[in-house]
Residue, then its C-alpha position, 0 to 999 in steps of 0.5 A: m187663708v188659714k193653713l193648719r197642720a195635723r199628724c196621723l200616726l198609723v200603728g197596728d198589727a203587721s199585714v193589716g193594710k196600714s200602708a195600703l190605706s196611707h197610699m190610697f189616701h195620699s194618691d186620692g184613691t188612684l194608687f192601690p199597691k197590689n204587690y209591695s214589701m212590708t214596711a220595714g221601719v217608718e214612712l212619712l207622707m205629707k198631703c195638703v187637703q183643701i177644706p171645701e168652700t173655704s180657702d183654708s187647708v190642712e197640711l196632713y202628715i201621715i206616719d206609717s209604721a211597721g207592725k212592730q211594737t218596738l217602733v211605737d216609741a220612735c214614731e212618737k218621737m218623730v211626731r213630736l219633732l214634726l210640729 
């Protein structure tokens, strides 16, 4: 059994659906927030994804950032600390 780790950093303009995308993936498509507040800073989600037809898995860290350029440096530092 192999356990891999991966990081996914979501950055982009405000109000384009980064948080909705991360929550949909994290909840396997069961959670789509109709009303929610915009992300104020950074949100970290972790999901373990099984690789089909193997006993291997990927521990995926999803880093969802607010749509502000000033947070890009903070997100990059956070990614380096995770692994």
